[in-house]
N, C-alpha and C positions, 0 to 999 in steps of 0.2 A: 121348199121350206127356207133354204138358205137365201134364195132370191127375195122371199117375202120379208125375211129379217132385215136384209140390206135395204130394201125399199122403205120399211118402217123407220129404220135408223136414219136414212137420208131425209125422210119426211119430217121427222122430229127435229133434225138439225136445221132444215130449211125453215121450219116454223120458229125455232129459237132465234135464228139470224134475222128473220123477217120481223119478229117481235121486237128485237133490239133496235132494228132500223126504225121502226115505228116510234119507239120510245125516244130515240135520238131526235127524230123529227119533231115530236111533241115538245121535247126539252128545248129545242132550238126556237120553236114558236113562243114558248114561255119566256125565254131570255129576250127575244125581240119585243115582247109585250112589256117586260120590265124596263128595257131600254127606252121604249116609247113613253112609258109612264114617267120615267126619270126626266126626260126632256119636257114633257107637259107640266110636271110639278115645278121644275125649275123656272120655266117661263111664268107660270101662275104666281109663284112667290115673288119673282123679280119685277113683274109688270103689274102688280096689284098692291095698292097701299094698305089693304085691309080695311076693316070697319070697326070703330070710327077711324076716319082717315088719319087723324092725328093721335092715334092711340100710343105712339111712342113718346109723346110729350105729356102723358097723363098717367094716372095710377090704375086705370081701368083695364079689365081683360077684354081683348077684342072679340067680337063675334064672327069676324072673318080674318084670316091670317094672310098677310102680305107685307113686304118690306120696301116697296117702292116709295120714294119721297113724294108726298102728295102734291108738292108744288112743281113737280117736273113730270116729264114723260120718258119713255124708253128705259134703259137700264141705269137709272139713277136711284140709289137707295137712300133711305132715311138713316142718318147717323144715330138718331135717338131710338128708333125701332130696333136697330141692331144692338144698342146699348141695353135694352130691356130683355134680351134673350138670355136665359139661364145657361151659363157656359158649361160645355161638356168637359173641357180641360180645366185643370187646376183643382186644388183641394178647397172645399167649402170652408168658410171662416165663421166662427161663432164669436159674437161680441157680447160679453156678459152684461154690460151696462144697458143694453137695449133688449137683451134676451132673444135676439134674432140671429138666424143663419144667413150668410151672404154668399151669393155666387161670386167666384173669384177669378178675375183675369189679371195676372201679374206677369210683367215682362222683365222684371228685375227689381232691385232695391229702389224703392221710392216711385215706382211706376206701376200703378195698379188701378183697377176698376172693381169696386165692391158694391154689388147691387143686392138689396134684400130680396129673399126668395118670395116674400109675400107680395112683391111688386114686379118680380121677373116673370116672364112667360116661359113655362116649362115645356119640355118635349111632349109630354102626354097631352097637354091642352092643344098644342100646335097640331099634333096628329089627329085629334078629334076634329079640329076645324078644317083640316085638309081632307078628312074622310079616309085616312090611311091606317087608323089605329089597329084594325084587325086583319089587315091584308099586307101592308108594306111597312118596312122600317126605313129610316133615312137618317143621313147626317149631312149637315150643311156647313161648309167651311168657307170663310171670307178672309182672304189674306191679301196684303198689299202687293202690287205688281212691282213697284219701284222701291228698292231698299236704299236707305241712307245710313251708312255706318260711320260713327264718329269715335275717334280715339285720341288719346294724348300723344302728341309727337314730342313735346317738351313740356314738363310739368310746371315750370316756373321761370321767371326772370328772362324773357316774358313767357307766359303760357302760350303754347302753340298747339292747335288741334287740327287733326287730319279728318277731312270729310271725303268719303268714298261713295259715289252714286252709281248704282247699277240697276239694269232692268232684269229680265229673266235670262241670266247667264251672260250678259254683255254690259260693258260700261256705258255711261251716258256722257259723251264728250261735249264740252261747251254748253253745259246745262246751266241755267240761271239758278243762283242760290240767294235766298232771302233768309236772314238769321236774326235771332233775338238772343242776346247774351245777358244773363242775370248774375251779378256778383253779390254774395251775401256778406254782411258785416255783423258780427256778433259782439262787437266791442261798444260799450257805452249804452246806457238805457236798458230797460228790461226786455223790450221786444227787438228782435233782429230787424235790421234795416237792409235794404238792397238797392242797388243801382242797376239800371237797364240801359243797354246800348243796342243799336240796330245797324245792320249793314247789308250790302249786296255784293256778290262776286260771281265768278264763273268757274266751272270745273275745267281741267286741262283735257288733253286728248285721251287720257287714260281714265277720265272720270274722277280725278282727285282735285281737292282744293285744300290749301293750308291757310288757316285763320290764326292771326296773332292778336293777343290781348295783353298789351303792356301794363294794364292796370292790375294784373295778377302777378306779383313778384315772388310769392312763396308757394310751397307745395301743400299747404294746409287750408288755404282759402276755399270756402265752398262756393260752387257756381253751378249754373246750368246753361246749356246751349241748345236751342231749338232751331232746326234748319228745315226750310221748305225748298224744294227743288222743282223746276218745271221746264219741260222741253218738248216741243211738238205735240202738245196735248197730254203728255205723261207728267203726272204730278205725284210727288212723294214727300214724306216727312221723316226726320230722324231727330234724335235728341241724345244728350249725354250730360251727366251731372257728377260732381264730386262733393263728398260730405266729410266733415271731421268727426261726426258722431253717427254711428249706425246701430247703436244699442237703444238710445233714447231718441225717438223721433215721432212725428205725427202721422197717423194713418187716416185718410179721408174715407168715409162711408156715405154712399148715396142714402139720403133720408126720405125725400119726397120728390118724385119727378115733376108733378104738376106745379109745385111751389118752388122747385129749384133749390131745395135746401140740402146741405151736406153737413154731416157730423165729422168733427175733427177729434179723433181718439188718441190716447197715449199708447204707445207700442207695448208698454208693460202690461196694460189691461188686456190687450188682444193676445199677447204671447204668454200670458200667465207668468210673468217674471217677478211678481211680488208687488209691494206697495210702490206706486209710481211717484218719483220725485217731480218737482215742478218743471214744466216745459213751456217755454214762451213761444208763441207763433205770430206770424204776420202773413195774411193771405191777400192775394190779388187774383184778378181774372184777366187773361189775355185772349183777345178776340182775333180771329183770322179774317183779314179783309179780302176783298175780291182781287186785289193786286198782289196777294200772297205776302203781305206784311202783317205784323202783329201790333195790336193796339190795346193798351191797358184800359180796364174799366174798374172803377172803384167798387169796393164791397163794403156793405154795412157790417159793423162788428168785426172788422178785419183783423184786429189784434186781440189776443187773449191768452189765457193760461189753462193748461190741462195738467192733471196730476196734483198731488199735494192737497187733496180734498175737492178738487174740481173734476167732475166726471168726464166731461167732454165739452168742446166748443161747437157753436153753430154758426154757419155762414150761409148766406143766400146768394146764389148766382143771379146776377141782375138781368140776364137775357136768356132767351130760348134759342139763340144762335150758337153753333158749335164753337168751342174754344178750349182753353186749358186753365184749370185751377192750379195756381202756383202757391205753395205754402212754404215759407221759410221758418226755421225754428232754431232755438238755442236752449241749452240747459244751464244749470247754475255755474258751470265751469267755463262758460262761454264757448263750448263746443256746439256745433250745430250743423245745419245742412239745408237741403231744399227738396221738396216733394212735388211731383207732377201728377195730376189726375185729368184725364180727358173728359170734357163735357160734350158727348157725341164721339163715337169711337175713332172717327177719321182725324181728329185733331192731333193725335199722336200715333196714327196709323196702327192702332191695336187690331189684332186678329180675333176672330170669333169662330169657335167650333160649337155647333149646336146640333143636338140630336142624340141618337143611340150609337153604340159601338158596332162597327161593321166587321170586326175581327171574327174569323171562324165561320162566316156565312158561305153557303154553297156557291153563290154567284152574285156579284155586285155590279150593277150598272152605274156609270158615272157620266156626268155632262158638266161643261163649264161655260161661263159667260164672263166677258170683260165688262166690269161695271165701274161706276164712279160713286163715291160717297163724299158729298160736299166737295167735289172737284178732285179728291184724292182717288187715284186709280187702284182698283182692287180686282182680284179674280175670285169669282164665286164658283164653287165646285159642290155639286150635289151627288151623293152616293145613295142609291136606292136598292133594296133587296126584298125578296118575298119572305113573308113570315110562314109560308107553307113549305114543308120539306118535300123535296122530290129529287129524283136522280134516275140514271139508267141502270137497269138490272139485267141479269142474264149472262 
């Protein structure tokens, strides 16, 4: 009797251990399948422009999802398809004058990309197009590989700015720098004027460069510096601006992708700060050329007024090539500043986070690719997880 009891106990123990081993093996196979699915999905997104192939330059919803630039092959992504993705990060913005909600990518004061949700591609639609809506969740992150950090070394007399260029954890010595410096003048006339200067230089052995601007002799003049760097196929961009008014300012909203129109709103209307006083603006568009220099392009209706009875301004970007919308502004007390908005995310090296939240998932597979977006180097990372719950028991 005792022997039979011991035998049954040992048998049950063996069955339990064998069952747990089987479950672990099954779980391992499921994880391998998710990892394989992640790799396949990432390549499918990166190496496929979607359909229509130029859906990033239109207002239409694609019938096939992909982010590859239709004019190139390999891992080259469209800056406009990326711009149309509804951002996972950032708080949505409501603009009462249009009655619309906007996807919000903001990197700091005056550096934002606001896309109307009725023209942005959302996660649910992308999941349906990829065929993963009932089986897998995912999150796609597109971040620049090269960082260009700019800070004030000396604020005036003359203005000196420090540029620090780095890759993934290492500096980029002797990197080429091409920069555009815009100085804002709010004195004289209703609309703010600006002057533009260009230059080139190199970083030192530690990846630093010091740029001097003798035209800025005080600490209140508003300005913006845009720097492009390139070395051995690695290209990055950075920017920095100083303003004298950060309460009253212009906020650009994408209005229509296919037409290239942008709304210029008063900050009081967006932030619900009361009746907006008059704010005068002057807009221009800077285009990035193939040799990494910036070239100005004129804009129709470049000057105007918002606030004081004027709901918002309208400008039309004159090209479907990536660039930067630059808006200078001033209020009635001659305080002002400068606002930058990318036309195509690569122009200002904006990051994009698209998809669902991976926090709290049982197991998440990730894969990465080195990609370029209009010659700016990015890292694309895809995280994928199963929507079915499972685990080892026993």
